[in-house]
All heavy atoms as a GROMACS GRO file, in nm:
protein
  640
    1MET      N    1  12.869   3.501   7.132
    1MET     CA    2  12.826   3.386   7.050
    1MET      C    3  12.678   3.356   7.076
    1MET      O    4  12.641   3.355   7.199
    1MET     CB    5  12.912   3.261   7.083
    1MET     CG    6  12.886   3.144   7.006
    1MET     SD    7  12.959   3.010   7.078
    1MET     CE    8  13.087   2.967   6.974
    2LYS      N    9  12.604   3.328   6.962
    2LYS     CA   10  12.465   3.306   6.977
    2LYS      C   11  12.437   3.157   7.013
    2LYS      O   12  12.510   3.068   6.975
    2LYS     CB   13  12.392   3.327   6.837
    2LYS     CG   14  12.382   3.478   6.816
    2LYS     CD   15  12.303   3.495   6.688
    2LYS     CE   16  12.292   3.641   6.653
    2LYS     NZ   17  12.196   3.675   6.538
    3LYS      N   18  12.327   3.143   7.092
    3LYS     CA   19  12.287   3.005   7.132
    3LYS      C   20  12.200   2.964   7.025
    3LYS      O   21  12.103   3.015   6.970
    3LYS     CB   22  12.215   3.007   7.262
    3LYS     CG   23  12.308   3.033   7.383
    3LYS     CD   24  12.231   3.017   7.517
    3LYS     CE   25  12.324   3.027   7.627
    3LYS     NZ   26  12.257   3.001   7.767
    4ILE      N   27  12.229   2.834   6.993
    4ILE     CA   28  12.138   2.760   6.903
    4ILE      C   29  12.054   2.658   6.979
    4ILE      O   30  12.096   2.586   7.058
    4ILE     CB   31  12.217   2.685   6.795
    4ILE    CG1   32  12.300   2.789   6.717
    4ILE    CG2   33  12.121   2.605   6.706
    4ILE    CD1   34  12.396   2.723   6.609
    5ARG      N   35  11.915   2.686   6.953
    5ARG     CA   36  11.827   2.587   7.026
    5ARG      C   37  11.769   2.496   6.929
    5ARG      O   38  11.717   2.531   6.817
    5ARG     CB   39  11.717   2.677   7.083
    5ARG     CG   40  11.623   2.600   7.169
    5ARG     CD   41  11.519   2.682   7.238
    5ARG     NE   42  11.381   2.629   7.210
    5ARG     CZ   43  11.275   2.695   7.199
    5ARG    NH1   44  11.272   2.819   7.218
    5ARG    NH2   45  11.161   2.631   7.184
    6THR      N   46  11.766   2.363   6.960
    6THR     CA   47  11.732   2.268   6.865
    6THR      C   48  11.585   2.224   6.908
    6THR      O   49  11.556   2.201   7.028
    6THR     CB   50  11.811   2.136   6.874
    6THR    OG1   51  11.940   2.167   6.843
    6THR    CG2   52  11.759   2.025   6.772
    7ILE      N   53  11.490   2.234   6.817
    7ILE     CA   54  11.356   2.187   6.847
    7ILE      C   55  11.335   2.052   6.807
    7ILE      O   56  11.355   2.002   6.685
    7ILE     CB   57  11.250   2.282   6.764
    7ILE    CG1   58  11.278   2.429   6.796
    7ILE    CG2   59  11.116   2.242   6.792
    7ILE    CD1   60  11.203   2.529   6.719
    8GLU      N   61  11.292   1.969   6.903
    8GLU     CA   62  11.267   1.821   6.864
    8GLU      C   63  11.141   1.794   6.780
    8GLU      O   64  11.043   1.874   6.801
    8GLU     CB   65  11.249   1.748   7.007
    8GLU     CG   66  11.367   1.757   7.099
    8GLU     CD   67  11.499   1.675   7.036
    8GLU    OE1   68  11.465   1.575   6.978
    8GLU    OE2   69  11.601   1.727   7.057
    9LYS      N   70  11.153   1.710   6.705
    9LYS     CA   71  11.056   1.670   6.609
    9LYS      C   72  10.936   1.613   6.700
    9LYS      O   73  10.965   1.527   6.785
    9LYS     CB   74  11.099   1.572   6.503
    9LYS     CG   75  10.992   1.529   6.412
    9LYS     CD   76  11.041   1.438   6.304
    9LYS     CE   77  10.941   1.380   6.211
    9LYS     NZ   78  10.992   1.297   6.119
   10ALA      N   79  10.815   1.650   6.673
   10ALA     CA   80  10.701   1.602   6.740
   10ALA      C   81  10.680   1.445   6.705
   10ALA      O   82  10.698   1.417   6.595
   10ALA     CB   83  10.579   1.679   6.703
   11PRO      N   84  10.629   1.366   6.800
   11PRO     CA   85  10.613   1.223   6.766
   11PRO      C   86  10.496   1.217   6.670
   11PRO      O   87  10.406   1.288   6.670
   11PRO     CB   88  10.582   1.172   6.903
   11PRO     CG   89  10.543   1.286   6.991
   11PRO     CD   90  10.607   1.398   6.945
   12VAL      N   91  10.515   1.120   6.583
   12VAL     CA   92  10.412   1.090   6.485
   12VAL      C   93  10.342   0.966   6.526
   12VAL      O   94  10.406   0.862   6.546
   12VAL     CB   95  10.472   1.072   6.338
   12VAL    CG1   96  10.362   1.046   6.240
   12VAL    CG2   97  10.543   1.201   6.303
   13PHE      N   98  10.212   0.964   6.538
   13PHE     CA   99  10.140   0.853   6.570
   13PHE      C  100  10.076   0.790   6.440
   13PHE      O  101  10.002   0.855   6.370
   13PHE     CB  102  10.014   0.889   6.666
   13PHE     CG  103  10.066   0.944   6.796
   13PHE    CD1  104  10.069   1.083   6.827
   13PHE    CD2  105  10.116   0.859   6.895
   13PHE    CE1  106  10.109   1.140   6.943
   13PHE    CE2  107  10.154   0.905   7.016
   13PHE     CZ  108  10.156   1.043   7.042
   14HIS      N  109  10.122   0.668   6.414
   14HIS     CA  110  10.075   0.607   6.289
   14HIS      C  111   9.935   0.543   6.313
   14HIS      O  112   9.872   0.514   6.210
   14HIS     CB  113  10.176   0.507   6.253
   14HIS     CG  114  10.311   0.553   6.218
   14HIS    ND1  115  10.332   0.631   6.100
   14HIS    CD2  116  10.420   0.562   6.285
   14HIS    CE1  117  10.456   0.678   6.103
   14HIS    NE2  118  10.515   0.637   6.207
   15GLU      N  119   9.889   0.519   6.434
   15GLU     CA  120   9.767   0.464   6.453
   15GLU      C  121   9.661   0.564   6.458
   15GLU      O  122   9.679   0.663   6.550
   15GLU     CB  123   9.768   0.377   6.583
   15GLU     CG  124   9.630   0.302   6.603
   15GLU     CD  125   9.643   0.217   6.729
   15GLU    OE1  126   9.759   0.154   6.752
   15GLU    OE2  127   9.553   0.217   6.798
   16GLN      N  128   9.564   0.574   6.374
   16GLN     CA  129   9.464   0.664   6.380
   16GLN      C  130   9.364   0.637   6.493
   16GLN      O  131   9.340   0.526   6.525
   16GLN     CB  132   9.386   0.665   6.248
   16GLN     CG  133   9.296   0.789   6.224
   16GLN     CD  134   9.240   0.783   6.076
   16GLN    OE1  135   9.218   0.673   6.025
   16GLN    NE2  136   9.211   0.896   6.024
   17LEU      N  137   9.322   0.746   6.560
   17LEU     CA  138   9.231   0.726   6.661
   17LEU      C  139   9.097   0.669   6.615
   17LEU      O  140   9.048   0.712   6.507
   17LEU     CB  141   9.204   0.867   6.735
   17LEU     CG  142   9.316   0.930   6.804
   17LEU    CD1  143   9.275   1.068   6.854
   17LEU    CD2  144   9.371   0.847   6.912
   18LYS      N  145   9.047   0.575   6.688
   18LYS     CA  146   8.915   0.509   6.650
   18LYS      C  147   8.803   0.599   6.680
   18LYS      O  148   8.797   0.673   6.783
   18LYS     CB  149   8.900   0.388   6.726
   18LYS     CG  150   8.969   0.263   6.677
   18LYS     CD  151   8.919   0.140   6.743
   18LYS     CE  152   8.992   0.024   6.677
   18LYS     NZ  153   8.929  -0.108   6.719
   19LYS      N  154   8.713   0.620   6.582
   19LYS     CA  155   8.600   0.691   6.604
   19LYS      C  156   8.480   0.600   6.664
   19LYS      O  157   8.483   0.489   6.638
   19LYS     CB  158   8.544   0.750   6.460
   19LYS     CG  159   8.640   0.850   6.404
   19LYS     CD  160   8.581   0.903   6.282
   19LYS     CE  161   8.658   1.027   6.228
   19LYS     NZ  162   8.592   1.083   6.113
   20HIS      N  163   8.400   0.673   6.737
   20HIS     CA  164   8.284   0.604   6.793
   20HIS      C  165   8.173   0.588   6.690
   20HIS      O  166   8.153   0.687   6.613
   20HIS     CB  167   8.225   0.680   6.907
   20HIS     CG  168   8.310   0.686   7.028
   20HIS    ND1  169   8.335   0.571   7.112
   20HIS    CD2  170   8.397   0.780   7.077
   20HIS    CE1  171   8.412   0.609   7.206
   20HIS    NE2  172   8.460   0.721   7.192
   21ARG      N  173   8.114   0.471   6.670
   21ARG     CA  174   8.002   0.460   6.576
   21ARG      C  175   7.887   0.507   6.659
   21ARG      O  176   7.850   0.454   6.766
   21ARG     CB  177   7.991   0.306   6.537
   21ARG     CG  178   8.106   0.267   6.449
   21ARG     CD  179   8.091   0.129   6.383
   21ARG     NE  180   7.973   0.144   6.293
   21ARG     CZ  181   7.876   0.043   6.282
   21ARG    NH1  182   7.879  -0.053   6.358
   21ARG    NH2  183   7.789   0.069   6.190
   22VAL      N  184   7.806   0.600   6.600
   22VAL     CA  185   7.695   0.660   6.679
   22VAL      C  186   7.567   0.649   6.589
   22VAL      O  187   7.580   0.680   6.473
   22VAL     CB  188   7.727   0.810   6.705
   22VAL    CG1  189   7.611   0.869   6.785
   22VAL    CG2  190   7.851   0.820   6.798
   23CYS      N  191   7.467   0.614   6.648
   23CYS     CA  192   7.335   0.621   6.584
   23CYS      C  193   7.238   0.699   6.667
   23CYS      O  194   7.265   0.727   6.783
   23CYS     CB  195   7.290   0.473   6.548
   23CYS     SG  196   7.228   0.383   6.697
   24ALA      N  197   7.125   0.724   6.609
   24ALA     CA  198   7.014   0.792   6.691
   24ALA      C  199   6.887   0.721   6.688
   24ALA      O  200   6.865   0.637   6.601
   24ALA     CB  201   6.988   0.932   6.633
   25TYR      N  202   6.802   0.739   6.788
   25TYR     CA  203   6.673   0.679   6.805
   25TYR      C  204   6.576   0.797   6.792
   25TYR      O  205   6.578   0.891   6.870
   25TYR     CB  206   6.663   0.608   6.936
   25TYR     CG  207   6.520   0.555   6.961
   25TYR    CD1  208   6.480   0.450   6.896
   25TYR    CD2  209   6.448   0.622   7.065
   25TYR    CE1  210   6.340   0.410   6.929
   25TYR    CE2  211   6.320   0.575   7.091
   25TYR     CZ  212   6.273   0.474   7.024
   25TYR     OH  213   6.140   0.422   7.052
   26VAL      N  214   6.480   0.786   6.701
   26VAL     CA  215   6.377   0.887   6.689
   26VAL      C  216   6.247   0.816   6.693
   26VAL      O  217   6.225   0.705   6.658
   26VAL     CB  218   6.385   0.966   6.544
   26VAL    CG1  219   6.517   1.045   6.551
   26VAL    CG2  220   6.382   0.882   6.435
   27ARG      N  221   6.155   0.890   6.738
   27ARG     CA  222   6.016   0.835   6.765
   27ARG      C  223   5.899   0.930   6.762
   27ARG      O  224   5.921   1.044   6.799
   27ARG     CB  225   6.004   0.764   6.910
   27ARG     CG  226   5.886   0.698   6.940
   27ARG     CD  227   5.903   0.629   7.079
   27ARG     NE  228   5.798   0.532   7.091
   27ARG     CZ  229   5.710   0.533   7.181
   27ARG    NH1  230   5.717   0.633   7.278
   27ARG    NH2  231   5.611   0.438   7.188
   28VAL      N  232   5.795   0.890   6.700
   28VAL     CA  233   5.663   0.963   6.711
   28VAL      C  234   5.560   0.870   6.776
   28VAL      O  235   5.567   0.751   6.763
   28VAL     CB  236   5.618   1.021   6.578
   28VAL    CG1  237   5.712   1.122   6.531
   28VAL    CG2  238   5.596   0.910   6.482
   29SER      N  239   5.476   0.931   6.860
   29SER     CA  240   5.376   0.845   6.933
   29SER      C  241   5.234   0.854   6.889
   29SER      O  242   5.148   0.772   6.931
   29SER     CB  243   5.384   0.878   7.083
   29SER     OG  244   5.352   1.019   7.098
   30THR      N  245   5.207   0.941   6.792
   30THR     CA  246   5.074   0.946   6.723
   30THR      C  247   5.079   0.960   6.579
   30THR      O  248   5.181   0.976   6.526
   30THR     CB  249   4.989   1.070   6.782
   30THR    OG1  250   5.052   1.194   6.739
   30THR    CG2  251   4.988   1.075   6.947
   31ASN      N  252   4.965   0.946   6.515
   31ASN     CA  253   4.969   0.952   6.375
   31ASN      C  254   4.922   1.088   6.331
   31ASN      O  255   4.879   1.108   6.209
   31ASN     CB  256   4.859   0.850   6.319
   31ASN     CG  257   4.906   0.794   6.190
   31ASN    OD1  258   5.011   0.815   6.138
   31ASN    ND2  259   4.811   0.732   6.118
   32GLN      N  260   4.934   1.189   6.414
   32GLN     CA  261   4.892   1.328   6.365
   32GLN      C  262   5.003   1.388   6.281
   32GLN      O  263   5.116   1.353   6.272
   32GLN     CB  264   4.877   1.424   6.493
   32GLN     CG  265   4.772   1.369   6.586
   32GLN     CD  266   4.774   1.455   6.712
   32GLN    OE1  267   4.869   1.536   6.739
   32GLN    NE2  268   4.670   1.436   6.799
   33SER      N  269   4.955   1.476   6.182
   33SER     CA  270   5.051   1.534   6.083
   33SER      C  271   5.156   1.611   6.159
   33SER      O  272   5.278   1.609   6.100
   33SER     CB  273   4.969   1.623   5.990
   33SER     OG  274   4.916   1.738   6.064
   34GLU      N  275   5.142   1.668   6.266
   34GLU     CA  276   5.238   1.745   6.344
   34GLU      C  277   5.357   1.646   6.384
   34GLU      O  278   5.475   1.679   6.374
   34GLU     CB  279   5.196   1.818   6.453
   34GLU     CG  280   5.096   1.935   6.430
   34GLU     CD  281   4.959   1.876   6.422
   34GLU    OE1  282   4.934   1.768   6.468
   34GLU    OE2  283   4.872   1.951   6.372
   35GLN      N  284   5.313   1.519   6.421
   35GLN     CA  285   5.411   1.427   6.466
   35GLN      C  286   5.490   1.382   6.357
   35GLN      O  287   5.609   1.355   6.362
   35GLN     CB  288   5.337   1.307   6.529
   35GLN     CG  289   5.274   1.343   6.662
   35GLN     CD  290   5.389   1.363   6.765
   35GLN    OE1  291   5.463   1.256   6.791
   35GLN    NE2  292   5.388   1.472   6.842
   36GLN      N  293   5.436   1.362   6.233
   36GLN     CA  294   5.508   1.314   6.115
   36GLN      C  295   5.610   1.412   6.078
   36GLN      O  296   5.722   1.390   6.035
   36GLN     CB  297   5.409   1.296   5.990
   36GLN     CG  298   5.313   1.179   6.020
   36GLN     CD  299   5.375   1.049   6.061
   36GLN    OE1  300   5.476   0.998   5.995
   36GLN    NE2  301   5.330   0.990   6.166
   37GLU      N  302   5.577   1.550   6.092
   37GLU     CA  303   5.683   1.644   6.052
   37GLU      C  304   5.787   1.648   6.162
   37GLU      O  305   5.902   1.671   6.144
   37GLU     CB  306   5.607   1.787   6.050
   37GLU     CG  307   5.522   1.816   5.937
   37GLU     CD  308   5.440   1.938   5.953
   37GLU    OE1  309   5.480   2.027   6.036
   37GLU    OE2  310   5.337   1.947   5.875
   38SER      N  311   5.751   1.618   6.292
   38SER     CA  312   5.846   1.602   6.404
   38SER      C  313   5.946   1.495   6.366
   38SER      O  314   6.057   1.495   6.389
   38SER     CB  315   5.768   1.583   6.529
   38SER     OG  316   5.866   1.542   6.633
   39PHE      N  317   5.892   1.378   6.312
   39PHE     CA  318   5.972   1.264   6.285
   39PHE      C  319   6.077   1.306   6.184
   39PHE      O  320   6.195   1.281   6.206
   39PHE     CB  321   5.891   1.151   6.229
   39PHE     CG  322   5.961   1.021   6.203
   39PHE    CD1  323   5.989   0.935   6.293
   39PHE    CD2  324   5.999   1.010   6.076
   39PHE    CE1  325   6.061   0.817   6.258
   39PHE    CE2  326   6.065   0.893   6.030
   39PHE     CZ  327   6.103   0.794   6.133
   40SER      N  328   6.035   1.369   6.074
   40SER     CA  329   6.134   1.414   5.977
   40SER      C  330   6.246   1.514   6.023
   40SER      O  331   6.352   1.501   5.999
   40SER     CB  332   6.067   1.471   5.860
   40SER     OG  333   5.976   1.381   5.800
   41ALA      N  334   6.196   1.600   6.108
   41ALA     CA  335   6.289   1.696   6.184
   41ALA      C  336   6.385   1.625   6.269
   41ALA      O  337   6.502   1.669   6.277
   41ALA     CB  338   6.207   1.803   6.260
   42GLN      N  339   6.348   1.529   6.335
   42GLN     CA  340   6.430   1.456   6.433
   42GLN      C  341   6.542   1.386   6.347
   42GLN      O  342   6.651   1.383   6.384
   42GLN     CB  343   6.358   1.348   6.518
   42GLN     CG  344   6.266   1.410   6.623
   42GLN     CD  345   6.188   1.302   6.696
   42GLN    OE1  346   6.240   1.216   6.749
   42GLN    NE2  347   6.059   1.307   6.684
   43VAL      N  348   6.496   1.320   6.245
   43VAL     CA  349   6.593   1.243   6.156
   43VAL      C  350   6.698   1.339   6.094
   43VAL      O  351   6.818   1.311   6.106
   43VAL     CB  352   6.525   1.166   6.043
   43VAL    CG1  353   6.619   1.116   5.942
   43VAL    CG2  354   6.438   1.049   6.106
   44GLN      N  355   6.643   1.455   6.055
   44GLN     CA  356   6.734   1.549   5.991
   44GLN      C  357   6.839   1.608   6.092
   44GLN      O  358   6.943   1.620   6.071
   44GLN     CB  359   6.652   1.659   5.927
   44GLN     CG  360   6.733   1.771   5.861
   44GLN     CD  361   6.644   1.881   5.801
   44GLN    OE1  362   6.532   1.900   5.830
   44GLN    NE2  363   6.699   1.943   5.693
   45HIS      N  364   6.781   1.644   6.216
   45HIS     CA  365   6.855   1.689   6.320
   45HIS      C  366   6.974   1.602   6.361
   45HIS      O  367   7.085   1.641   6.366
   45HIS     CB  368   6.773   1.738   6.438
   45HIS     CG  369   6.859   1.768   6.561
   45HIS    ND1  370   6.921   1.896   6.574
   45HIS    CD2  371   6.885   1.706   6.680
   45HIS    CE1  372   6.988   1.895   6.695
   45HIS    NE2  373   6.972   1.783   6.756
   46TYR      N  374   6.939   1.488   6.396
   46TYR     CA  375   7.038   1.390   6.442
   46TYR      C  376   7.137   1.348   6.349
   46TYR      O  377   7.259   1.323   6.365
   46TYR     CB  378   6.975   1.270   6.511
   46TYR     CG  379   6.917   1.308   6.649
   46TYR    CD1  380   6.774   1.305   6.671
   46TYR    CD2  381   6.996   1.347   6.748
   46TYR    CE1  382   6.737   1.352   6.792
   46TYR    CE2  383   6.945   1.386   6.868
   46TYR     CZ  384   6.812   1.393   6.894
   46TYR     OH  385   6.759   1.433   7.011
   47THR      N  386   7.095   1.334   6.218
   47THR     CA  387   7.185   1.305   6.104
   47THR      C  388   7.289   1.410   6.098
   47THR      O  389   7.417   1.386   6.090
   47THR     CB  390   7.111   1.286   5.974
   47THR    OG1  391   7.014   1.178   5.989
   47THR    CG2  392   7.202   1.246   5.868
   48PHE      N  393   7.250   1.533   6.100
   48PHE     CA  394   7.337   1.649   6.093
   48PHE      C  395   7.431   1.659   6.210
   48PHE      O  396   7.555   1.680   6.202
   48PHE     CB  397   7.257   1.778   6.072
   48PHE     CG  398   7.346   1.908   6.068
   48PHE    CD1  399   7.404   1.952   5.950
   48PHE    CD2  400   7.371   1.974   6.191
   48PHE    CE1  401   7.484   2.061   5.953
   48PHE    CE2  402   7.449   2.090   6.185
   48PHE     CZ  403   7.507   2.125   6.063
   49TYR      N  404   7.366   1.639   6.321
   49TYR     CA  405   7.445   1.644   6.450
   49TYR      C  406   7.560   1.541   6.456
   49TYR      O  407   7.675   1.579   6.493
   49TYR     CB  408   7.338   1.632   6.565
   49TYR     CG  409   7.409   1.648   6.709
   49TYR    CD1  410   7.450   1.773   6.750
   49TYR    CD2  411   7.438   1.550   6.791
   49TYR    CE1  412   7.498   1.797   6.885
   49TYR    CE2  413   7.485   1.556   6.917
   49TYR     CZ  414   7.533   1.689   6.955
   49TYR     OH  415   7.582   1.697   7.079
   50ILE      N  416   7.528   1.421   6.430
   50ILE     CA  417   7.627   1.316   6.437
   50ILE      C  418   7.732   1.327   6.318
   50ILE      O  419   7.850   1.304   6.349
   50ILE     CB  420   7.555   1.169   6.425
   50ILE    CG1  421   7.476   1.143   6.545
   50ILE    CG2  422   7.655   1.063   6.400
   50ILE    CD1  423   7.374   1.034   6.537
   51ASN      N  424   7.688   1.360   6.198
   51ASN     CA  425   7.792   1.375   6.091
   51ASN      C  426   7.881   1.495   6.107
   51ASN      O  427   7.994   1.489   6.046
   51ASN     CB  428   7.713   1.390   5.955
   51ASN     CG  429   7.672   1.261   5.902
   51ASN    OD1  430   7.730   1.158   5.914
   51ASN    ND2  431   7.548   1.264   5.840
   52ASN      N  432   7.846   1.586   6.192
   52ASN     CA  433   7.931   1.704   6.208
   52ASN      C  434   8.025   1.689   6.336
   52ASN      O  435   8.088   1.789   6.374
   52ASN     CB  436   7.852   1.829   6.216
   52ASN     CG  437   7.804   1.868   6.071
   52ASN    OD1  438   7.888   1.915   6.002
   52ASN    ND2  439   7.681   1.850   6.048
   53ASN      N  440   8.033   1.576   6.384
   53ASN     CA  441   8.117   1.550   6.507
   53ASN      C  442   8.235   1.480   6.447
   53ASN      O  443   8.222   1.352   6.411
   53ASN     CB  444   8.058   1.483   6.630
   53ASN     CG  445   8.143   1.468   6.746
   53ASN    OD1  446   8.255   1.461   6.732
   53ASN    ND2  447   8.085   1.487   6.860
   54PRO      N  448   8.360   1.539   6.452
   54PRO     CA  449   8.469   1.461   6.387
   54PRO      C  450   8.512   1.334   6.457
   54PRO      O  451   8.577   1.259   6.413
   54PRO     CB  452   8.580   1.571   6.389
   54PRO     CG  453   8.544   1.666   6.492
   54PRO     CD  454   8.400   1.671   6.496
   55GLU      N  455   8.463   1.312   6.584
   55GLU     CA  456   8.498   1.198   6.655
   55GLU      C  457   8.394   1.084   6.638
   55GLU      O  458   8.418   0.977   6.694
   55GLU     CB  459   8.512   1.235   6.814
   55GLU     CG  460   8.629   1.332   6.833
   55GLU     CD  461   8.637   1.380   6.977
   55GLU    OE1  462   8.555   1.316   7.058
   55GLU    OE2  463   8.711   1.464   7.006
   56TRP      N  464   8.298   1.111   6.548
   56TRP     CA  465   8.197   1.009   6.542
   56TRP      C  466   8.182   0.967   6.402
   56TRP      O  467   8.205   1.038   6.314
   56TRP     CB  468   8.059   1.067   6.586
   56TRP     CG  469   8.044   1.095   6.728
   56TRP    CD1  470   8.125   1.061   6.825
   56TRP    CD2  471   7.939   1.177   6.789
   56TRP    NE1  472   8.079   1.116   6.951
   56TRP    CE2  473   7.961   1.170   6.929
   56TRP    CE3  474   7.828   1.238   6.739
   56TRP    CZ2  475   7.879   1.248   7.012
   56TRP    CZ3  476   7.747   1.303   6.830
   56TRP    CH2  477   7.775   1.313   6.966
   57THR      N  478   8.142   0.837   6.385
   57THR     CA  479   8.101   0.798   6.255
   57THR      C  480   7.958   0.756   6.258
   57THR      O  481   7.904   0.687   6.351
   57THR     CB  482   8.183   0.656   6.230
   57THR    OG1  483   8.320   0.680   6.218
   57THR    CG2  484   8.135   0.586   6.088
   58PHE      N  485   7.879   0.807   6.155
   58PHE     CA  486   7.736   0.793   6.162
   58PHE      C  487   7.705   0.650   6.122
   58PHE      O  488   7.738   0.592   6.020
   58PHE     CB  489   7.671   0.883   6.054
   58PHE     CG  490   7.522   0.873   6.032
   58PHE    CD1  491   7.443   0.928   6.136
   58PHE    CD2  492   7.463   0.821   5.933
   58PHE    CE1  493   7.312   0.919   6.128
   58PHE    CE2  494   7.325   0.821   5.911
   58PHE     CZ  495   7.247   0.866   6.025
   59ALA      N  496   7.634   0.586   6.219
   59ALA     CA  497   7.594   0.437   6.203
   59ALA      C  498   7.447   0.414   6.160
   59ALA      O  499   7.402   0.303   6.144
   59ALA     CB  500   7.623   0.364   6.339
   60GLY      N  501   7.368   0.523   6.149
   60GLY     CA  502   7.233   0.515   6.111
   60GLY      C  503   7.132   0.568   6.208
   60GLY      O  504   7.167   0.625   6.311
   61ILE      N  505   7.001   0.554   6.178
   61ILE     CA  506   6.895   0.603   6.258
   61ILE      C  507   6.805   0.481   6.287
   61ILE      O  508   6.766   0.402   6.197
   61ILE     CB  509   6.812   0.708   6.183
   61ILE    CG1  510   6.901   0.820   6.148
   61ILE    CG2  511   6.690   0.746   6.266
   61ILE    CD1  512   6.901   0.946   6.241
   62TYR      N  513   6.773   0.464   6.407
   62TYR     CA  514   6.686   0.360   6.448
   62TYR      C  515   6.551   0.434   6.486
   62TYR      O  516   6.562   0.542   6.558
   62TYR     CB  517   6.724   0.282   6.576
   62TYR     CG  518   6.626   0.188   6.624
   62TYR    CD1  519   6.587   0.068   6.558
   62TYR    CD2  520   6.551   0.223   6.744
   62TYR    CE1  521   6.496  -0.021   6.605
   62TYR    CE2  522   6.458   0.136   6.783
   62TYR     CZ  523   6.421   0.023   6.725
   62TYR     OH  524   6.319  -0.065   6.775
   63SER      N  525   6.438   0.389   6.442
   63SER     CA  526   6.319   0.472   6.464
   63SER      C  527   6.198   0.374   6.472
   63SER      O  528   6.200   0.256   6.432
   63SER     CB  529   6.292   0.565   6.347
   63SER     OG  530   6.261   0.488   6.234
   64ASP      N  531   6.098   0.423   6.544
   64ASP     CA  532   5.972   0.356   6.546
   64ASP      C  533   5.852   0.448   6.546
   64ASP      O  534   5.879   0.560   6.596
   64ASP     CB  535   5.959   0.243   6.662
   64ASP     CG  536   5.953   0.306   6.789
   64ASP    OD1  537   5.983   0.420   6.820
   64ASP    OD2  538   5.918   0.228   6.891
   65GLN      N  539   5.747   0.413   6.499
   65GLN     CA  540   5.635   0.498   6.492
   65GLN      C  541   5.518   0.426   6.548
   65GLN      O  542   5.487   0.316   6.508
   65GLN     CB  543   5.602   0.541   6.348
   65GLN     CG  544   5.703   0.632   6.287
   65GLN     CD  545   5.662   0.664   6.137
   65GLN    OE1  546   5.665   0.575   6.048
   65GLN    NE2  547   5.630   0.786   6.114
   66VAL      N  548   5.459   0.485   6.656
   66VAL     CA  549   5.363   0.412   6.730
   66VAL      C  550   5.223   0.462   6.682
   66VAL      O  551   5.195   0.588   6.666
   66VAL     CB  552   5.370   0.445   6.884
   66VAL    CG1  553   5.257   0.380   6.957
   66VAL    CG2  554   5.494   0.397   6.938
   67ARG      N  555   5.145   0.363   6.640
   67ARG     CA  556   5.008   0.399   6.598
   67ARG      C  557   4.908   0.330   6.696
   67ARG      O  558   4.951   0.230   6.755
   67ARG     CB  559   4.984   0.346   6.450
   67ARG     CG  560   5.076   0.426   6.356
   67ARG     CD  561   5.058   0.379   6.216
   67ARG     NE  562   4.925   0.345   6.169
   67ARG     CZ  563   4.913   0.283   6.059
   67ARG    NH1  564   5.005   0.266   5.970
   67ARG    NH2  565   4.789   0.251   6.018
   68PRO      N  566   4.801   0.381   6.698
   68PRO     CA  567   4.696   0.324   6.797
   68PRO      C  568   4.682   0.162   6.786
   68PRO      O  569   4.664   0.095   6.878
   68PRO     CB  570   4.559   0.391   6.776
   68PRO     CG  571   4.612   0.522   6.713
   68PRO     CD  572   4.736   0.489   6.628
   69ASP      N  573   4.679   0.116   6.669
   69ASP     CA  574   4.656  -0.024   6.638
   69ASP      C  575   4.768  -0.119   6.653
   69ASP      O  576   4.768  -0.238   6.664
   69ASP     CB  577   4.580  -0.045   6.514
   69ASP     CG  578   4.652   0.011   6.390
   69ASP    OD1  579   4.732   0.110   6.418
   69ASP    OD2  580   4.620  -0.033   6.280
   70ARG      N  581   4.897  -0.047   6.633
   70ARG     CA  582   5.025  -0.130   6.630
   70ARG      C  583   5.143  -0.048   6.646
   70ARG      O  584   5.141   0.069   6.632
   70ARG     CB  585   5.030  -0.213   6.509
   70ARG     CG  586   5.030  -0.129   6.386
   70ARG     CD  587   5.028  -0.206   6.252
   70ARG     NE  588   5.004  -0.105   6.143
   70ARG     CZ  589   4.972  -0.139   6.033
   70ARG    NH1  590   4.956  -0.259   5.994
   70ARG    NH2  591   4.959  -0.048   5.936
   71VAL      N  592   5.255  -0.113   6.666
   71VAL     CA  593   5.384  -0.040   6.675
   71VAL      C  594   5.462  -0.090   6.549
   71VAL      O  595   5.473  -0.202   6.521
   71VAL     CB  596   5.460  -0.085   6.796
   71VAL    CG1  597   5.604  -0.009   6.793
   71VAL    CG2  598   5.390  -0.039   6.914
   72LEU      N  599   5.513   0.002   6.478
   72LEU     CA  600   5.586  -0.015   6.348
   72LEU      C  601   5.736   0.014   6.380
   72LEU      O  602   5.768   0.123   6.423
   72LEU     CB  603   5.545   0.074   6.231
   72LEU     CG  604   5.404   0.044   6.191
   72LEU    CD1  605   5.368   0.150   6.080
   72LEU    CD2  606   5.380  -0.093   6.136
   73PHE      N  607   5.824  -0.081   6.359
   73PHE     CA  608   5.960  -0.059   6.370
   73PHE      C  609   6.035  -0.054   6.236
   73PHE      O  610   5.997  -0.128   6.151
   73PHE     CB  611   6.033  -0.179   6.457
   73PHE     CG  612   5.986  -0.180   6.599
   73PHE    CD1  613   5.886  -0.270   6.632
   73PHE    CD2  614   6.054  -0.102   6.694
   73PHE    CE1  615   5.849  -0.269   6.772
   73PHE    CE2  616   6.007  -0.101   6.811
   73PHE     CZ  617   5.909  -0.193   6.864
   74ARG      N  618   6.111   0.044   6.220
   74ARG     CA  619   6.183   0.052   6.086
   74ARG      C  620   6.315   0.136   6.117
   74ARG      O  621   6.335   0.197   6.194
   74ARG     CB  622   6.104   0.129   5.985
   74ARG     CG  623   6.084   0.273   6.006
   74ARG     CD  624   5.982   0.331   5.910
   74ARG     NE  625   5.963   0.468   5.929
   74ARG     CZ  626   6.019   0.569   5.851
   74ARG    NH1  627   6.091   0.528   5.750
   74ARG    NH2  628   5.995   0.699   5.882
   75VAL      N  629   6.401   0.114   6.012
   75VAL     CA  630   6.532   0.192   6.017
   75VAL      C  631   6.509   0.295   5.903
   75VAL      O  632   6.472   0.271   5.790
   75VAL     CB  633   6.645   0.093   5.976
   75VAL    CG1  634   6.771   0.176   5.965
   75VAL    CG2  635   6.662  -0.010   6.093
   76ALA      N  636   6.537   0.416   5.950
   76ALA     CA  637   6.517   0.542   5.853
   76ALA      C  638   6.634   0.541   5.761
   76ALA      O  639   6.742   0.503   5.788
   76ALA     CB  640   6.502   0.666   5.929
   0.00000   0.00000   0.00000
């Protein structure tokens, strides 16, 4: 006589796991054109990096650009 093995149903979790809200901070410290390209590259990199982590929710980018005469704060 063959043995019959019963496989128990896996528990179902109705509560979805909470994702972490993640933002990035990017900065340039001079007004040189290379730094401006760096700023764009940083925004692009961190946006991609955060959006491609399934455990994270993209909450935005915080950034500031430092110029010799003043500091500008802005959200990208």
